[in-house]
ChimeraX commands (.cxc) that place a marker at each C-alpha (Angstrom):
marker #1 position 8.06,1.01,83.42 radius 0.5
marker #1 position 9.59,-2.30,83.25 radius 0.5
marker #1 position 6.98,-3.49,80.77 radius 0.5
marker #1 position 6.88,-0.35,78.67 radius 0.5
marker #1 position 10.66,-0.47,78.74 radius 0.5
marker #1 position 10.46,-4.31,77.24 radius 0.5
marker #1 position 8.10,-3.34,74.71 radius 0.5
marker #1 position 10.44,-0.25,73.27 radius 0.5
marker #1 position 13.17,-3.21,73.18 radius 0.5
marker #1 position 10.61,-5.33,71.40 radius 0.5
marker #1 position 10.06,-2.38,68.93 radius 0.5
marker #1 position 13.58,-1.49,68.37 radius 0.5
marker #1 position 14.27,-5.17,67.25 radius 0.5
marker #1 position 11.48,-5.41,65.09 radius 0.5
marker #1 position 12.44,-2.03,63.34 radius 0.5
marker #1 position 16.40,-3.06,63.04 radius 0.5
marker #1 position 15.07,-6.35,61.61 radius 0.5
marker #1 position 12.76,-4.65,59.21 radius 0.5
marker #1 position 14.92,-1.98,57.85 radius 0.5
marker #1 position 17.50,-4.04,55.63 radius 0.5
marker #1 position 14.45,-6.19,54.48 radius 0.5
marker #1 position 12.67,-2.20,53.55 radius 0.5
marker #1 position 15.63,-1.08,52.07 radius 0.5
marker #1 position 15.79,-3.87,49.50 radius 0.5
marker #1 position 11.95,-3.15,49.06 radius 0.5
marker #1 position 13.03,0.21,48.02 radius 0.5
marker #1 position 15.74,-0.32,46.05 radius 0.5
marker #1 position 13.72,-3.08,44.06 radius 0.5
marker #1 position 11.40,-0.53,42.95 radius 0.5
marker #1 position 11.86,0.81,39.65 radius 0.5
marker #1 position 12.60,4.41,39.37 radius 0.5
marker #1 position 9.82,6.76,37.60 radius 0.5
marker #1 position 10.47,8.78,34.72 radius 0.5
marker #1 position 8.00,11.45,33.61 radius 0.5
marker #1 position 9.00,11.20,29.43 radius 0.5
marker #1 position 6.95,14.21,27.54 radius 0.5
marker #1 position 6.96,13.67,23.68 radius 0.5
marker #1 position 6.60,16.86,21.40 radius 0.5
marker #1 position 6.94,17.35,17.57 radius 0.5
marker #1 position 10.77,18.04,16.89 radius 0.5
marker #1 position 9.97,21.19,15.65 radius 0.5
marker #1 position 8.59,22.12,19.88 radius 0.5
marker #1 position 11.50,20.11,20.99 radius 0.5
marker #1 position 11.04,16.49,20.50 radius 0.5
marker #1 position 11.35,14.26,23.41 radius 0.5
marker #1 position 11.50,16.07,27.34 radius 0.5
marker #1 position 14.95,13.72,28.13 radius 0.5
marker #1 position 17.16,12.98,25.08 radius 0.5
marker #1 position 19.32,11.01,27.81 radius 0.5
marker #1 position 18.09,8.80,30.54 radius 0.5
marker #1 position 20.31,6.71,32.62 radius 0.5
marker #1 position 20.29,3.55,34.60 radius 0.5
marker #1 position 22.05,0.56,35.79 radius 0.5
marker #1 position 22.69,-2.98,34.21 radius 0.5
marker #1 position 19.23,-4.99,35.65 radius 0.5
marker #1 position 17.59,-2.21,37.30 radius 0.5
marker #1 position 14.37,-1.66,36.32 radius 0.5
marker #1 position 13.59,1.78,34.51 radius 0.5
marker #1 position 9.57,2.83,34.82 radius 0.5
marker #1 position 8.54,5.00,31.80 radius 0.5
marker #1 position 5.47,7.61,32.49 radius 0.5
marker #1 position 4.56,9.29,29.10 radius 0.5
marker #1 position 2.49,11.52,27.65 radius 0.5
marker #1 position 2.26,13.83,24.92 radius 0.5
marker #1 position 2.16,17.48,24.63 radius 0.5
marker #1 position 0.52,17.82,21.20 radius 0.5
marker #1 position -0.02,14.82,18.76 radius 0.5
marker #1 position -0.43,11.27,18.82 radius 0.5
marker #1 position 3.37,9.61,19.24 radius 0.5
marker #1 position 5.00,6.47,19.95 radius 0.5
marker #1 position 8.24,4.96,22.12 radius 0.5
marker #1 position 10.01,2.25,20.46 radius 0.5
marker #1 position 13.00,1.05,21.62 radius 0.5
marker #1 position 15.77,0.75,19.21 radius 0.5
marker #1 position 16.84,-3.37,18.26 radius 0.5
marker #1 position 14.45,-4.68,20.05 radius 0.5
marker #1 position 11.57,-7.35,20.05 radius 0.5
marker #1 position 9.76,-5.11,22.92 radius 0.5
marker #1 position 6.06,-3.64,21.23 radius 0.5
marker #1 position 6.39,0.14,20.59 radius 0.5
marker #1 position 4.02,2.46,23.01 radius 0.5
marker #1 position 1.22,4.46,22.09 radius 0.5
marker #1 position 1.55,7.93,23.62 radius 0.5
marker #1 position -1.97,10.18,23.06 radius 0.5
marker #1 position -2.13,13.95,24.21 radius 0.5
marker #1 position -3.34,14.31,28.02 radius 0.5
marker #1 position -3.11,10.49,28.36 radius 0.5
marker #1 position -0.16,8.80,30.39 radius 0.5
marker #1 position 1.18,5.36,29.25 radius 0.5
marker #1 position 3.84,3.46,31.13 radius 0.5
marker #1 position 6.39,0.67,30.17 radius 0.5
marker #1 position 8.99,-0.78,32.13 radius 0.5
marker #1 position 12.34,-1.44,30.85 radius 0.5
marker #1 position 15.49,-3.82,32.12 radius 0.5
marker #1 position 18.93,-3.85,30.80 radius 0.5
marker #1 position 21.19,-7.39,31.25 radius 0.5
marker #1 position 24.09,-5.17,29.54 radius 0.5
marker #1 position 25.83,-1.77,29.89 radius 0.5
marker #1 position 26.00,0.43,26.77 radius 0.5
marker #1 position 23.61,3.11,25.30 radius 0.5
marker #1 position 20.33,2.34,23.68 radius 0.5
marker #1 position 18.46,4.07,21.21 radius 0.5
marker #1 position 15.00,5.07,21.83 radius 0.5
marker #1 position 12.73,6.64,19.12 radius 0.5
marker #1 position 9.13,7.56,17.91 radius 0.5
marker #1 position 7.42,5.24,15.32 radius 0.5
marker #1 position 4.52,7.95,14.54 radius 0.5
marker #1 position 5.20,10.38,11.74 radius 0.5
marker #1 position 4.46,13.66,13.54 radius 0.5
marker #1 position 5.98,15.63,11.01 radius 0.5
marker #1 position 8.78,16.41,8.71 radius 0.5
marker #1 position 11.49,16.02,11.37 radius 0.5
marker #1 position 9.97,13.12,12.99 radius 0.5
marker #1 position 13.12,11.20,12.19 radius 0.5
marker #1 position 14.60,13.55,14.88 radius 0.5
marker #1 position 12.61,11.87,17.72 radius 0.5
marker #1 position 15.15,9.72,19.33 radius 0.5
marker #1 position 16.86,9.49,22.52 radius 0.5
marker #1 position 19.74,7.47,24.31 radius 0.5
marker #1 position 19.05,5.39,27.37 radius 0.5
marker #1 position 22.54,5.03,29.00 radius 0.5
marker #1 position 23.39,2.19,31.04 radius 0.5
marker #1 position 26.12,1.54,33.52 radius 0.5
marker #1 position 27.26,-1.67,35.62 radius 0.5
marker #1 position 29.20,-4.66,34.82 radius 0.5
marker #1 position 29.02,-6.64,31.43 radius 0.5
marker #1 position 28.31,-10.39,31.47 radius 0.5
marker #1 position 30.52,-12.69,30.23 radius 0.5
marker #1 position 27.89,-13.66,27.24 radius 0.5
marker #1 position 28.01,-10.37,25.74 radius 0.5
marker #1 position 28.22,-10.90,22.01 radius 0.5
marker #1 position 30.83,-9.92,20.22 radius 0.5
marker #1 position 30.09,-7.44,17.00 radius 0.5
marker #1 position 31.26,-7.88,13.24 radius 0.5
marker #1 position 32.01,-5.14,11.05 radius 0.5
marker #1 position 28.55,-5.16,8.38 radius 0.5
marker #1 position 29.88,-5.97,5.04 radius 0.5
marker #1 position 30.05,-2.59,3.19 radius 0.5
marker #1 position 32.91,-1.70,5.42 radius 0.5
marker #1 position 34.72,-5.15,4.95 radius 0.5
marker #1 position 34.58,-4.39,1.15 radius 0.5
marker #1 position 35.09,-0.68,1.37 radius 0.5
marker #1 position 32.06,0.11,-0.34 radius 0.5
marker #1 position 31.81,4.03,-1.61 radius 0.5
marker #1 position 27.65,4.64,-0.84 radius 0.5
marker #1 position 27.88,7.90,-2.81 radius 0.5
marker #1 position 29.38,6.74,-5.68 radius 0.5
marker #1 position 26.81,6.07,-8.58 radius 0.5
marker #1 position 25.57,2.23,-9.21 radius 0.5
marker #1 position 23.16,2.39,-12.38 radius 0.5
marker #1 position 22.89,-0.55,-14.02 radius 0.5
marker #1 position 22.90,-1.01,-18.00 radius 0.5
marker #1 position 21.86,-4.22,-18.68 radius 0.5
marker #1 position 18.12,-4.42,-17.96 radius 0.5
marker #1 position 15.74,-7.36,-17.81 radius 0.5
marker #1 position 12.85,-7.25,-20.63 radius 0.5
marker #1 position 10.65,-8.74,-18.35 radius 0.5
marker #1 position 9.88,-8.61,-14.44 radius 0.5
marker #1 position 12.35,-11.18,-12.85 radius 0.5
marker #1 position 10.17,-14.02,-10.86 radius 0.5
marker #1 position 11.94,-16.04,-8.19 radius 0.5
marker #1 position 9.53,-18.49,-8.72 radius 0.5
marker #1 position 9.92,-19.92,-12.17 radius 0.5
marker #1 position 13.59,-20.57,-11.03 radius 0.5
marker #1 position 12.51,-22.51,-8.58 radius 0.5
marker #1 position 10.79,-24.83,-10.97 radius 0.5
marker #1 position 14.74,-25.92,-11.92 radius 0.5
marker #1 position 16.45,-25.86,-8.53 radius 0.5
marker #1 position 17.98,-29.18,-8.99 radius 0.5
marker #1 position 19.86,-27.16,-12.01 radius 0.5
marker #1 position 20.86,-23.94,-10.18 radius 0.5
marker #1 position 24.37,-23.12,-10.31 radius 0.5
marker #1 position 26.52,-23.19,-6.88 radius 0.5
marker #1 position 27.28,-19.48,-7.36 radius 0.5
marker #1 position 23.61,-19.05,-6.21 radius 0.5
marker #1 position 23.86,-20.91,-2.72 radius 0.5
marker #1 position 27.01,-18.40,-1.35 radius 0.5
marker #1 position 25.45,-15.87,0.22 radius 0.5
marker #1 position 28.10,-13.70,0.77 radius 0.5
marker #1 position 29.09,-13.48,-2.95 radius 0.5
marker #1 position 24.91,-12.97,-3.74 radius 0.5
marker #1 position 25.09,-10.17,-1.17 radius 0.5
marker #1 position 28.64,-8.43,-2.22 radius 0.5
marker #1 position 27.07,-8.53,-5.81 radius 0.5
marker #1 position 24.51,-6.14,-7.82 radius 0.5
marker #1 position 21.86,-8.26,-9.44 radius 0.5
marker #1 position 23.31,-6.86,-12.83 radius 0.5
marker #1 position 26.77,-8.40,-11.60 radius 0.5
marker #1 position 25.53,-11.75,-10.20 radius 0.5
marker #1 position 23.30,-11.47,-13.59 radius 0.5
marker #1 position 26.89,-11.51,-15.94 radius 0.5
marker #1 position 28.77,-13.95,-13.76 radius 0.5
marker #1 position 25.93,-16.40,-13.98 radius 0.5
marker #1 position 25.24,-15.69,-18.00 radius 0.5
marker #1 position 28.81,-16.01,-18.76 radius 0.5
marker #1 position 28.98,-19.68,-17.15 radius 0.5
marker #1 position 25.30,-20.56,-18.09 radius 0.5
marker #1 position 23.66,-21.56,-21.48 radius 0.5
marker #1 position 20.10,-20.01,-20.84 radius 0.5
marker #1 position 18.47,-17.11,-22.16 radius 0.5
marker #1 position 18.73,-13.82,-20.14 radius 0.5
marker #1 position 15.46,-14.00,-18.92 radius 0.5
marker #1 position 15.65,-17.05,-17.41 radius 0.5
marker #1 position 19.31,-16.13,-15.92 radius 0.5
marker #1 position 17.51,-13.08,-14.34 radius 0.5
marker #1 position 14.74,-15.42,-12.79 radius 0.5
marker #1 position 17.77,-17.14,-10.93 radius 0.5
marker #1 position 19.24,-13.89,-9.74 radius 0.5
marker #1 position 15.68,-13.05,-8.21 radius 0.5
marker #1 position 15.83,-16.58,-6.86 radius 0.5
marker #1 position 19.17,-16.37,-5.30 radius 0.5
marker #1 position 18.13,-12.99,-3.51 radius 0.5
marker #1 position 15.12,-14.57,-2.42 radius 0.5
marker #1 position 17.01,-17.18,-0.10 radius 0.5
marker #1 position 18.99,-14.71,1.89 radius 0.5
marker #1 position 16.06,-13.61,4.05 radius 0.5
marker #1 position 15.11,-15.80,7.43 radius 0.5
marker #1 position 11.54,-17.07,7.86 radius 0.5
marker #1 position 8.79,-14.19,7.30 radius 0.5
marker #1 position 11.35,-11.80,5.86 radius 0.5
marker #1 position 8.99,-10.29,3.09 radius 0.5
marker #1 position 6.11,-9.40,6.26 radius 0.5
marker #1 position 8.57,-7.66,8.26 radius 0.5
marker #1 position 10.72,-5.96,5.38 radius 0.5
marker #1 position 7.04,-4.44,4.38 radius 0.5
marker #1 position 6.31,-3.48,7.79 radius 0.5
marker #1 position 9.13,-1.95,8.52 radius 0.5
marker #1 position 9.49,0.19,4.93 radius 0.5
marker #1 position 5.53,1.39,5.86 radius 0.5
marker #1 position 6.49,2.63,9.35 radius 0.5
marker #1 position 9.67,4.11,8.57 radius 0.5
marker #1 position 10.56,4.48,4.92 radius 0.5
marker #1 position 7.26,5.29,3.40 radius 0.5
marker #1 position 6.33,8.79,4.11 radius 0.5
marker #1 position 9.48,9.86,1.79 radius 0.5
marker #1 position 9.82,6.81,-0.39 radius 0.5
marker #1 position 6.48,6.55,-1.15 radius 0.5
marker #1 position 4.30,3.37,-1.66 radius 0.5
marker #1 position 5.63,2.73,-5.17 radius 0.5
marker #1 position 9.07,3.51,-4.06 radius 0.5
marker #1 position 9.04,6.28,-6.76 radius 0.5
marker #1 position 10.56,8.66,-4.11 radius 0.5
marker #1 position 8.12,11.19,-4.04 radius 0.5
marker #1 position 6.29,10.42,-0.46 radius 0.5
marker #1 position 4.73,13.36,1.18 radius 0.5
marker #1 position 7.30,14.69,3.04 radius 0.5
marker #1 position 9.82,15.01,0.27 radius 0.5
marker #1 position 7.27,16.19,-2.19 radius 0.5
marker #1 position 8.71,19.93,-2.31 radius 0.5
marker #1 position 12.15,18.84,-2.75 radius 0.5
marker #1 position 13.92,18.34,-6.31 radius 0.5
marker #1 position 14.75,14.98,-7.55 radius 0.5
marker #1 position 18.46,13.32,-6.81 radius 0.5
marker #1 position 21.19,14.67,-8.89 radius 0.5
marker #1 position 24.53,12.74,-8.54 radius 0.5
marker #1 position 26.43,15.55,-9.86 radius 0.5
marker #1 position 25.13,17.70,-7.13 radius 0.5
marker #1 position 25.13,15.74,-4.21 radius 0.5
marker #1 position 25.35,17.03,-0.78 radius 0.5
marker #1 position 24.72,20.53,-2.04 radius 0.5
marker #1 position 21.20,20.64,-1.32 radius 0.5
marker #1 position 18.52,17.80,0.35 radius 0.5
marker #1 position 16.88,15.91,-2.58 radius 0.5
marker #1 position 13.99,13.45,-2.93 radius 0.5
marker #1 position 15.35,9.76,-2.26 radius 0.5
marker #1 position 16.12,7.64,-5.28 radius 0.5
marker #1 position 13.21,6.33,-7.44 radius 0.5
marker #1 position 12.98,2.19,-7.24 radius 0.5
marker #1 position 10.50,1.83,-9.67 radius 0.5
marker #1 position 13.43,2.58,-12.23 radius 0.5
marker #1 position 15.36,-0.84,-12.68 radius 0.5
marker #1 position 18.48,1.03,-12.91 radius 0.5
marker #1 position 18.48,1.99,-9.79 radius 0.5
marker #1 position 18.03,-1.41,-7.43 radius 0.5
marker #1 position 19.57,-3.56,-10.34 radius 0.5
marker #1 position 22.98,-1.77,-9.75 radius 0.5
marker #1 position 22.91,-1.79,-6.46 radius 0.5
marker #1 position 24.55,-4.80,-4.55 radius 0.5
marker #1 position 22.25,-6.04,-0.72 radius 0.5
marker #1 position 25.79,-4.57,0.78 radius 0.5
marker #1 position 25.62,-1.12,-0.47 radius 0.5
marker #1 position 21.95,-0.90,0.35 radius 0.5
marker #1 position 22.60,-2.00,4.02 radius 0.5
marker #1 position 25.19,0.57,3.76 radius 0.5
marker #1 position 22.94,3.24,3.04 radius 0.5
marker #1 position 20.52,2.30,5.71 radius 0.5
marker #1 position 22.67,2.03,8.41 radius 0.5
marker #1 position 24.67,5.09,7.66 radius 0.5
marker #1 position 21.69,7.59,6.01 radius 0.5
marker #1 position 22.71,10.15,4.46 radius 0.5
marker #1 position 23.80,10.47,0.74 radius 0.5
marker #1 position 22.45,14.25,0.13 radius 0.5
marker #1 position 18.87,13.17,0.75 radius 0.5
marker #1 position 18.43,14.18,4.55 radius 0.5
marker #1 position 17.78,10.53,5.17 radius 0.5
marker #1 position 18.26,9.53,8.83 radius 0.5
marker #1 position 20.63,6.47,9.82 radius 0.5
marker #1 position 19.05,3.33,11.14 radius 0.5
marker #1 position 22.12,1.52,12.16 radius 0.5
marker #1 position 21.19,1.90,15.88 radius 0.5
marker #1 position 17.78,1.42,15.31 radius 0.5
marker #1 position 17.27,-1.85,13.42 radius 0.5
marker #1 position 18.77,-5.18,13.79 radius 0.5
marker #1 position 21.13,-6.67,11.39 radius 0.5
marker #1 position 18.41,-9.33,10.38 radius 0.5
marker #1 position 15.22,-5.93,9.97 radius 0.5
marker #1 position 17.78,-4.37,7.78 radius 0.5
marker #1 position 18.06,-7.48,6.05 radius 0.5
marker #1 position 14.67,-7.96,5.33 radius 0.5
marker #1 position 14.44,-4.19,4.22 radius 0.5
marker #1 position 17.22,-4.55,2.00 radius 0.5
marker #1 position 15.47,-7.37,-0.04 radius 0.5
marker #1 position 11.67,-6.04,0.33 radius 0.5
marker #1 position 13.48,-2.88,-1.66 radius 0.5
marker #1 position 14.17,-5.62,-4.66 radius 0.5
marker #1 position 10.41,-6.91,-4.73 radius 0.5
marker #1 position 9.97,-3.29,-6.66 radius 0.5
marker #1 position 11.85,-4.69,-9.67 radius 0.5
marker #1 position 11.54,-8.57,-9.03 radius 0.5
marker #1 position 8.76,-11.15,-8.24 radius 0.5
marker #1 position 10.25,-12.31,-4.88 radius 0.5
marker #1 position 8.81,-14.86,-2.40 radius 0.5
marker #1 position 9.33,-16.03,0.93 radius 0.5
marker #1 position 11.39,-19.48,0.95 radius 0.5
marker #1 position 9.15,-22.15,2.81 radius 0.5
marker link #1:1,2 radius 0.2
marker link #1:2,3 radius 0.2
marker link #1:3,4 radius 0.2
marker link #1:4,5 radius 0.2
marker link #1:5,6 radius 0.2
marker link #1:6,7 radius 0.2
marker link #1:7,8 radius 0.2
marker link #1:8,9 radius 0.2
marker link #1:9,10 radius 0.2
marker link #1:10,11 radius 0.2
marker link #1:11,12 radius 0.2
marker link #1:12,13 radius 0.2
marker link #1:13,14 radius 0.2
marker link #1:14,15 radius 0.2
marker link #1:15,16 radius 0.2
marker link #1:16,17 radius 0.2
marker link #1:17,18 radius 0.2
marker link #1:18,19 radius 0.2
marker link #1:19,20 radius 0.2
marker link #1:20,21 radius 0.2
marker link #1:21,22 radius 0.2
marker link #1:22,23 radius 0.2
marker link #1:23,24 radius 0.2
marker link #1:24,25 radius 0.2
marker link #1:25,26 radius 0.2
marker link #1:26,27 radius 0.2
marker link #1:27,28 radius 0.2
marker link #1:28,29 radius 0.2
marker link #1:29,30 radius 0.2
marker link #1:30,31 radius 0.2
marker link #1:31,32 radius 0.2
marker link #1:32,33 radius 0.2
marker link #1:33,34 radius 0.2
marker link #1:34,35 radius 0.2
marker link #1:35,36 radius 0.2
marker link #1:36,37 radius 0.2
marker link #1:37,38 radius 0.2
marker link #1:38,39 radius 0.2
marker link #1:39,40 radius 0.2
marker link #1:40,41 radius 0.2
marker link #1:41,42 radius 0.2
marker link #1:42,43 radius 0.2
marker link #1:43,44 radius 0.2
marker link #1:44,45 radius 0.2
marker link #1:45,46 radius 0.2
marker link #1:46,47 radius 0.2
marker link #1:47,48 radius 0.2
marker link #1:48,49 radius 0.2
marker link #1:49,50 radius 0.2
marker link #1:50,51 radius 0.2
marker link #1:51,52 radius 0.2
marker link #1:52,53 radius 0.2
marker link #1:53,54 radius 0.2
marker link #1:54,55 radius 0.2
marker link #1:55,56 radius 0.2
marker link #1:56,57 radius 0.2
marker link #1:57,58 radius 0.2
marker link #1:58,59 radius 0.2
marker link #1:59,60 radius 0.2
marker link #1:60,61 radius 0.2
marker link #1:61,62 radius 0.2
marker link #1:62,63 radius 0.2
marker link #1:63,64 radius 0.2
marker link #1:64,65 radius 0.2
marker link #1:65,66 radius 0.2
marker link #1:66,67 radius 0.2
marker link #1:67,68 radius 0.2
marker link #1:68,69 radius 0.2
marker link #1:69,70 radius 0.2
marker link #1:70,71 radius 0.2
marker link #1:71,72 radius 0.2
marker link #1:72,73 radius 0.2
marker link #1:73,74 radius 0.2
marker link #1:74,75 radius 0.2
marker link #1:75,76 radius 0.2
marker link #1:76,77 radius 0.2
marker link #1:77,78 radius 0.2
marker link #1:78,79 radius 0.2
marker link #1:79,80 radius 0.2
marker link #1:80,81 radius 0.2
marker link #1:81,82 radius 0.2
marker link #1:82,83 radius 0.2
marker link #1:83,84 radius 0.2
marker link #1:84,85 radius 0.2
marker link #1:85,86 radius 0.2
marker link #1:86,87 radius 0.2
marker link #1:87,88 radius 0.2
marker link #1:88,89 radius 0.2
marker link #1:89,90 radius 0.2
marker link #1:90,91 radius 0.2
marker link #1:91,92 radius 0.2
marker link #1:92,93 radius 0.2
marker link #1:93,94 radius 0.2
marker link #1:94,95 radius 0.2
marker link #1:95,96 radius 0.2
marker link #1:96,97 radius 0.2
marker link #1:97,98 radius 0.2
marker link #1:98,99 radius 0.2
marker link #1:99,100 radius 0.2
marker link #1:100,101 radius 0.2
marker link #1:101,102 radius 0.2
marker link #1:102,103 radius 0.2
marker link #1:103,104 radius 0.2
marker link #1:104,105 radius 0.2
marker link #1:105,106 radius 0.2
marker link #1:106,107 radius 0.2
marker link #1:107,108 radius 0.2
marker link #1:108,109 radius 0.2
marker link #1:109,110 radius 0.2
marker link #1:110,111 radius 0.2
marker link #1:111,112 radius 0.2
marker link #1:112,113 radius 0.2
marker link #1:113,114 radius 0.2
marker link #1:114,115 radius 0.2
marker link #1:115,116 radius 0.2
marker link #1:116,117 radius 0.2
marker link #1:117,118 radius 0.2
marker link #1:118,119 radius 0.2
marker link #1:119,120 radius 0.2
marker link #1:120,121 radius 0.2
marker link #1:121,122 radius 0.2
marker link #1:122,123 radius 0.2
marker link #1:123,124 radius 0.2
marker link #1:124,125 radius 0.2
marker link #1:125,126 radius 0.2
marker link #1:126,127 radius 0.2
marker link #1:127,128 radius 0.2
marker link #1:128,129 radius 0.2
marker link #1:129,130 radius 0.2
marker link #1:130,131 radius 0.2
marker link #1:131,132 radius 0.2
marker link #1:132,133 radius 0.2
marker link #1:133,134 radius 0.2
marker link #1:134,135 radius 0.2
marker link #1:135,136 radius 0.2
marker link #1:136,137 radius 0.2
marker link #1:137,138 radius 0.2
marker link #1:138,139 radius 0.2
marker link #1:139,140 radius 0.2
marker link #1:140,141 radius 0.2
marker link #1:141,142 radius 0.2
marker link #1:142,143 radius 0.2
marker link #1:143,144 radius 0.2
marker link #1:144,145 radius 0.2
marker link #1:145,146 radius 0.2
marker link #1:146,147 radius 0.2
marker link #1:147,148 radius 0.2
marker link #1:148,149 radius 0.2
marker link #1:149,150 radius 0.2
marker link #1:150,151 radius 0.2
marker link #1:151,152 radius 0.2
marker link #1:152,153 radius 0.2
marker link #1:153,154 radius 0.2
marker link #1:154,155 radius 0.2
marker link #1:155,156 radius 0.2
marker link #1:156,157 radius 0.2
marker link #1:157,158 radius 0.2
marker link #1:158,159 radius 0.2
marker link #1:159,160 radius 0.2
marker link #1:160,161 radius 0.2
marker link #1:161,162 radius 0.2
marker link #1:162,163 radius 0.2
marker link #1:163,164 radius 0.2
marker link #1:164,165 radius 0.2
marker link #1:165,166 radius 0.2
marker link #1:166,167 radius 0.2
marker link #1:167,168 radius 0.2
marker link #1:168,169 radius 0.2
marker link #1:169,170 radius 0.2
marker link #1:170,171 radius 0.2
marker link #1:171,172 radius 0.2
marker link #1:172,173 radius 0.2
marker link #1:173,174 radius 0.2
marker link #1:174,175 radius 0.2
marker link #1:175,176 radius 0.2
marker link #1:176,177 radius 0.2
marker link #1:177,178 radius 0.2
marker link #1:178,179 radius 0.2
marker link #1:179,180 radius 0.2
marker link #1:180,181 radius 0.2
marker link #1:181,182 radius 0.2
marker link #1:182,183 radius 0.2
marker link #1:183,184 radius 0.2
marker link #1:184,185 radius 0.2
marker link #1:185,186 radius 0.2
marker link #1:186,187 radius 0.2
marker link #1:187,188 radius 0.2
marker link #1:188,189 radius 0.2
marker link #1:189,190 radius 0.2
marker link #1:190,191 radius 0.2
marker link #1:191,192 radius 0.2
marker link #1:192,193 radius 0.2
marker link #1:193,194 radius 0.2
marker link #1:194,195 radius 0.2
marker link #1:195,196 radius 0.2
marker link #1:196,197 radius 0.2
marker link #1:197,198 radius 0.2
marker link #1:198,199 radius 0.2
marker link #1:199,200 radius 0.2
marker link #1:200,201 radius 0.2
marker link #1:201,202 radius 0.2
marker link #1:202,203 radius 0.2
marker link #1:203,204 radius 0.2
marker link #1:204,205 radius 0.2
marker link #1:205,206 radius 0.2
marker link #1:206,207 radius 0.2
marker link #1:207,208 radius 0.2
marker link #1:208,209 radius 0.2
marker link #1:209,210 radius 0.2
marker link #1:210,211 radius 0.2
marker link #1:211,212 radius 0.2
marker link #1:212,213 radius 0.2
marker link #1:213,214 radius 0.2
marker link #1:214,215 radius 0.2
marker link #1:215,216 radius 0.2
marker link #1:216,217 radius 0.2
marker link #1:217,218 radius 0.2
marker link #1:218,219 radius 0.2
marker link #1:219,220 radius 0.2
marker link #1:220,221 radius 0.2
marker link #1:221,222 radius 0.2
marker link #1:222,223 radius 0.2
marker link #1:223,224 radius 0.2
marker link #1:224,225 radius 0.2
marker link #1:225,226 radius 0.2
marker link #1:226,227 radius 0.2
marker link #1:227,228 radius 0.2
marker link #1:228,229 radius 0.2
marker link #1:229,230 radius 0.2
marker link #1:230,231 radius 0.2
marker link #1:231,232 radius 0.2
marker link #1:232,233 radius 0.2
marker link #1:233,234 radius 0.2
marker link #1:234,235 radius 0.2
marker link #1:235,236 radius 0.2
marker link #1:236,237 radius 0.2
marker link #1:237,238 radius 0.2
marker link #1:238,239 radius 0.2
marker link #1:239,240 radius 0.2
marker link #1:240,241 radius 0.2
marker link #1:241,242 radius 0.2
marker link #1:242,243 radius 0.2
marker link #1:243,244 radius 0.2
marker link #1:244,245 radius 0.2
marker link #1:245,246 radius 0.2
marker link #1:246,247 radius 0.2
marker link #1:247,248 radius 0.2
marker link #1:248,249 radius 0.2
marker link #1:249,250 radius 0.2
marker link #1:250,251 radius 0.2
marker link #1:251,252 radius 0.2
marker link #1:252,253 radius 0.2
marker link #1:253,254 radius 0.2
marker link #1:254,255 radius 0.2
marker link #1:255,256 radius 0.2
marker link #1:256,257 radius 0.2
marker link #1:257,258 radius 0.2
marker link #1:258,259 radius 0.2
marker link #1:259,260 radius 0.2
marker link #1:260,261 radius 0.2
marker link #1:261,262 radius 0.2
marker link #1:262,263 radius 0.2
marker link #1:263,264 radius 0.2
marker link #1:264,265 radius 0.2
marker link #1:265,266 radius 0.2
marker link #1:266,267 radius 0.2
marker link #1:267,268 radius 0.2
marker link #1:268,269 radius 0.2
marker link #1:269,270 radius 0.2
marker link #1:270,271 radius 0.2
marker link #1:271,272 radius 0.2
marker link #1:272,273 radius 0.2
marker link #1:273,274 radius 0.2
marker link #1:274,275 radius 0.2
marker link #1:275,276 radius 0.2
marker link #1:276,277 radius 0.2
marker link #1:277,278 radius 0.2
marker link #1:278,279 radius 0.2
marker link #1:279,280 radius 0.2
marker link #1:280,281 radius 0.2
marker link #1:281,282 radius 0.2
marker link #1:282,283 radius 0.2
marker link #1:283,284 radius 0.2
marker link #1:284,285 radius 0.2
marker link #1:285,286 radius 0.2
marker link #1:286,287 radius 0.2
marker link #1:287,288 radius 0.2
marker link #1:288,289 radius 0.2
marker link #1:289,290 radius 0.2
marker link #1:290,291 radius 0.2
marker link #1:291,292 radius 0.2
marker link #1:292,293 radius 0.2
marker link #1:293,294 radius 0.2
marker link #1:294,295 radius 0.2
marker link #1:295,296 radius 0.2
marker link #1:296,297 radius 0.2
marker link #1:297,298 radius 0.2
marker link #1:298,299 radius 0.2
marker link #1:299,300 radius 0.2
marker link #1:300,301 radius 0.2
marker link #1:301,302 radius 0.2
marker link #1:302,303 radius 0.2
marker link #1:303,304 radius 0.2
marker link #1:304,305 radius 0.2
marker link #1:305,306 radius 0.2
marker link #1:306,307 radius 0.2
marker link #1:307,308 radius 0.2
marker link #1:308,309 radius 0.2
marker link #1:309,310 radius 0.2
marker link #1:310,311 radius 0.2
marker link #1:311,312 radius 0.2
marker link #1:312,313 radius 0.2
marker link #1:313,314 radius 0.2
marker link #1:314,315 radius 0.2
marker link #1:315,316 radius 0.2
marker link #1:316,317 radius 0.2
marker link #1:317,318 radius 0.2
marker link #1:318,319 radius 0.2
marker link #1:319,320 radius 0.2
marker link #1:320,321 radius 0.2
marker link #1:321,322 radius 0.2
marker link #1:322,323 radius 0.2
marker link #1:323,324 radius 0.2
marker link #1:324,325 radius 0.2
view
């Protein structure tokens, strides 16, 4: 009996010592959440909201109930995860700041694909190095995103930034002011430069292209093209004419009836459309969405750098731009 009692005491001591360690292991294990993807017409994501804590992993086990979908986390460098019918894909997420994070599908699964969005709500203490947000330029300038903005001055030939780069030493100071370029339409910038420079019209247009070309970070062209292809092409089309497969049955845009019915996107192949719009204006349209076309908002999906690359890529429908070295 005495020997059995000693054994029981040892076992109890070991259990008491093991419980905290076992608790730590249990806490460290990420919570597994099953997330099912369906076409928006069939309900979209099975969970619109997912809740978690700062620095506590969330493990997602995902599958599709119909077609191929994908899971992507907005404003993140994490690669998207493909989700196939009848199969499970897994990913693990950790957030170091509290807040609301958007997840979305990057696969065009139907006309209402853009509704495939959900929110991850993270609670907990914020770290001291949390960045402060700066309002985008279109808000600072008080731009009316819905007002017509057609250019009246159109270049006779397609502007090319490469031609202007050959005379880099002679370029005016106005083309080195990034905020000045971002806040003015190409037409307005052309008028400013034309008033100060004794050059022919086409040379000034080339300088405008060069100035826009300098506003992107390294690799902006590839990033902008990829974002456009994945998220914009189905409506705006490869040519930018606004006649993509998802909107071909809609009427062309009519500024006199804005908001009264869904319409096709604007025609980027028309120089008056893009050359009359400032980068700040296009940035605002991408962030806010709407404009009577049914365009979704992308402000909580893309990073500011991604939006910048996408804006510059749009101008490539009217100008020959190239990434700076």
